[in-house]
ZAGU-392827 format. One record per atom (N, C-alpha, C): residue in three letters; x negated, y, z. Coordinates in steps of 0.1 Angstrom, whole numbers, padded with zeros to 4 digits, always signed. Atoms other than C-alpha are relative to their C-alpha. Example, Ala and Ser with C-alpha at 12.3 -4.5 7.8 and 13.67 -1.06 7.14 Angstrom:
BEGIN
ala-0009-0012+0000
ala-0123-0045+0078
ala-0009+0012+0000
ser+0009-0011+0000
ser-0137-0011+0071
ser+0008+0011+0008
***
This chain:
BEGIN
met-0006-0012-0003
met-0002+0002+0001
met-0008+0011-0001
lys+0009-0015-0001
lys-0012+0034-0008
lys+0001+0010+0006
asn+0000-0005-0012
asn-0018+0058+0020
asn+0006+0017-0006
his-0001-0016+0014
his+0004+0090+0001
his+0001+0011+0018
arg+0001-0013-0012
arg-0003+0125+0023
arg+0007+0006+0000
tyr-0013-0010+0003
tyr+0023+0148+0031
tyr-0008+0016-0006
arg+0003-0009+0007
arg+0013+0179+0007
arg+0014+0012+0006
arg-0012-0009-0004
arg+0024+0214+0019
arg+0004+0008-0010
gln-0008-0009+0008
gln+0043+0236-0003
gln+0006+0018+0006
ala-0001-0017-0005
ala+0048+0270+0016
ala-0005+0003+0008
phe-0001-0008-0010
phe+0038+0293+0045
phe+0007-0006+0011
ser-0012-0002-0011
ser+0053+0289+0078
ser+0000+0009+0003
leu-0005-0012-0003
leu+0069+0314+0092
leu-0014+0007+0010
met+0010-0008-0005
met+0045+0319+0118
met-0015+0005-0003
glu+0011-0007+0005
glu+0014+0323+0093
glu+0003+0009-0003
leu-0002-0017+0001
leu+0032+0351+0079
leu+0000+0008+0010
leu+0001-0013-0015
leu+0041+0367+0111
leu-0011+0001+0003
ala+0011-0002-0004
ala+0007+0364+0118
ala-0009+0007-0009
val+0004-0011+0015
val-0005+0379+0085
val+0005+0012+0005
val-0004-0017-0003
val+0017+0411+0088
val-0001+0008+0014
thr+0004-0005-0010
thr+0009+0416+0123
thr-0017+0001-0001
ile+0018-0010+0000
ile-0032+0420+0113
ile-0001+0009-0004
leu+0001-0013+0012
leu-0022+0441+0083
leu+0001+0012+0009
gly-0003-0006-0009
gly-0003+0461+0108
gly-0009+0006+0008
ile+0012-0009-0009
ile-0033+0468+0133
ile-0004+0006-0008
ile+0010-0007+0006
ile-0054+0473+0108
ile+0007+0016-0007
ala-0012-0011-0001
ala-0028+0498+0094
ala+0000+0013+0008
ala+0003-0004-0018
ala-0024+0512+0129
ala-0014+0010+0001
ile+0006-0007-0010
ile-0057+0520+0131
ile-0009+0008-0016
ile+0003-0008+0012
ile-0071+0533+0092
ile+0010+0011-0003
val-0008-0016+0005
val-0043+0557+0082
val+0001+0012+0009
pro+0004-0012-0005
pro-0050+0580+0109
pro-0012+0006-0002
arg+0014-0002+0004
arg-0085+0580+0101
arg+0000+0009-0014
val-0005-0007+0010
val-0074+0588+0066
val+0003+0016-0002
thr-0006-0014-0002
thr-0051+0621+0073
thr-0015+0008+0006
thr+0004-0011-0013
thr-0075+0637+0098
thr-0013-0002-0008
ser+0014-0003+0006
ser-0108+0630+0074
ser+0006+0010-0013
ser-0004-0011+0009
ser-0083+0647+0045
ser-0002+0013+0005
asp-0002-0011-0005
asp-0076+0675+0064
asp-0013+0008+0005
thr+0012-0004-0005
thr-0114+0677+0077
thr-0008+0006-0015
ala+0002-0003+0011
ala-0122+0677+0043
ala+0003+0011-0007
lys-0005-0016+0005
lys-0103+0709+0028
lys-0008+0010+0010
ala+0007-0012-0008
ala-0114+0728+0062
ala-0012+0005-0005
lys+0014+0002+0008
lys-0149+0718+0047
lys-0004+0008-0016
val+0001-0012+0016
val-0142+0733+0012
val+0002+0010+0002
his-0001-0012+0001
his-0125+0761+0023
his-0011+0009+0006
ala+0006-0013-0009
ala-0153+0776+0043
ala-0010-0001-0009
his+0013-0004+0010
his-0181+0766+0016
his+0009+0010-0013
asn-0006-0016+0011
asn-0155+0786-0010
asn+0001+0014+0006
arg+0003-0014-0009
arg-0155+0816+0014
arg-0014+0003-0006
gly+0011-0004+0000
gly-0191+0814+0018
gly-0004+0000-0015
thr-0001+0000+0009
thr-0195+0809-0022
thr+0004+0016-0007
ile-0008-0013+0012
ile-0172+0842-0031
ile-0003+0006+0007
asn+0002-0008-0012
asn-0184+0859+0004
asn-0015+0005-0015
ser+0012+0001+0012
ser-0223+0853-0022
ser+0004+0013-0012
ala+0001-0005+0013
ala-0209+0864-0052
ala+0005+0017-0001
ile-0003-0011-0005
ile-0192+0896-0037
ile-0011+0007+0003
glu+0014-0007+0000
glu-0225+0907-0026
glu-0009+0002-0012
arg+0007+0001+0012
arg-0242+0900-0059
arg+0006+0007-0007
tyr-0009-0006+0009
tyr-0215+0919-0075
tyr-0003+0014+0004
tyr+0010-0010-0009
tyr-0225+0948-0051
tyr-0012+0008-0007
ile+0009+0000+0006
ile-0257+0950-0062
ile-0003+0004-0010
glu+0007-0001+0014
glu-0257+0946-0097
glu+0012+0015-0004
asn+0000-0015+0006
asn-0232+0977-0101
asn+0006+0006+0003
gly-0004-0013-0012
gly-0230+0997-0068
gly+0012+0000+0002
ser-0008+0002-0007
ser-0196+0988-0060
ser+0006-0009+0005
trp-0009+0015-0002
trp-0171+0966-0046
trp+0007-0001-0012
pro-0009+0003+0009
pro-0150+0945-0066
pro+0015+0004+0007
ser-0014-0002-0008
ser-0112+0948-0061
ser+0004-0010+0010
ala-0007+0014-0008
ala-0090+0929-0033
ala+0001-0011-0004
asp-0001+0011+0007
asp-0078+0905-0058
asp-0009-0007-0005
leu+0011+0001+0012
leu-0111+0900-0075
leu-0002-0004-0011
asn+0003+0006+0017
asn-0106+0899-0108
asn-0011+0008-0008
glu+0009-0002+0004
glu-0140+0915-0113
glu-0010-0012+0000
leu+0011+0011-0004
leu-0153+0884-0101
leu+0003-0011-0010
asp-0004+0013+0007
asp-0137+0857-0128
asp-0003+0003-0015
val+0008-0001+0017
val-0164+0862-0152
val-0010-0014-0001
val+0009+0010+0006
val-0189+0835-0170
val-0008+0000+0013
thr+0009-0004-0006
thr-0214+0848-0149
thr+0001-0005+0018
tyr+0001+0002-0014
tyr-0201+0842-0109
tyr+0012-0011+0001
phe-0008+0014-0002
phe-0175+0813-0117
phe+0009+0002-0017
pro-0009+0007+0011
pro-0169+0799-0149
pro+0008-0009-0002
asp-0015+0008-0007
asp-0140+0778-0137
asp+0011+0010-0001
gly-0009-0009-0006
gly-0125+0805-0125
gly+0001+0002+0017
ile-0005-0003-0016
ile-0113+0818-0087
ile-0005-0014+0005
pro-0006+0016-0006
pro-0112+0787-0064
pro+0014+0003+0003
thr-0011+0002-0005
thr-0080+0784-0046
thr-0002-0009+0011
asn+0002+0008-0019
asn-0080+0773-0006
asn+0008-0009-0004
pro-0009+0015+0004
pro-0073+0742-0007
pro+0009-0006+0014
val-0012+0001-0014
val-0057+0745+0029
val+0013+0006-0005
asp-0015-0002+0005
asp-0024+0761+0017
asp-0001+0008-0018
asn+0005+0001+0019
asn-0039+0764-0024
asn+0008+0018-0001
ser+0000-0019+0006
ser-0032+0806-0020
ser-0011+0002-0006
ala+0013-0004+0009
ala-0055+0826-0039
ala-0008+0009+0009
tyr+0013-0006-0008
tyr-0086+0840-0018
tyr+0005+0018-0006
ala+0001-0014-0004
ala-0083+0879-0010
ala-0011+0010+0005
met+0008-0006-0006
met-0107+0902-0004
met+0001+0014+0012
asn-0009-0009-0008
asn-0105+0926+0030
asn-0007+0012-0005
ala+0005-0013+0002
ala-0111+0961+0023
ala-0011+0010+0002
thr+0007-0008-0011
thr-0127+0972+0052
thr-0014-0007+0001
thr+0011+0006+0001
thr-0152+0944+0055
thr-0007-0003-0008
his+0008+0005+0014
his-0157+0935+0019
his-0002-0017+0002
arg+0005+0010+0000
arg-0159+0897+0029
arg+0018-0006-0002
ile-0011+0012-0002
ile-0134+0866+0028
ile+0008+0002+0011
asp-0002+0005-0016
asp-0116+0861+0062
asp+0006-0009-0003
***
């Protein structure tokens, strides 16, 4: 007589429950880190953009002897920003210069 072995056709409910639980734990750990790092990255890009625009404002003043307008239209040329003045990544607003300090706040 041949020995017939039992062959499983599917996963048991306990195995599926264990896998779903493990995936839930992994998601609970990873999702907050991804959203936090996205906000941190936007803040760092915003700080970098401010520094770059402030440098361009100072260069413009040195080259032309006057400050650009508050909406920075004069800086939107090939020598300063070939791709155009970047927007604020935090709230997608346009950068504007403070007329008193001649800086991006």
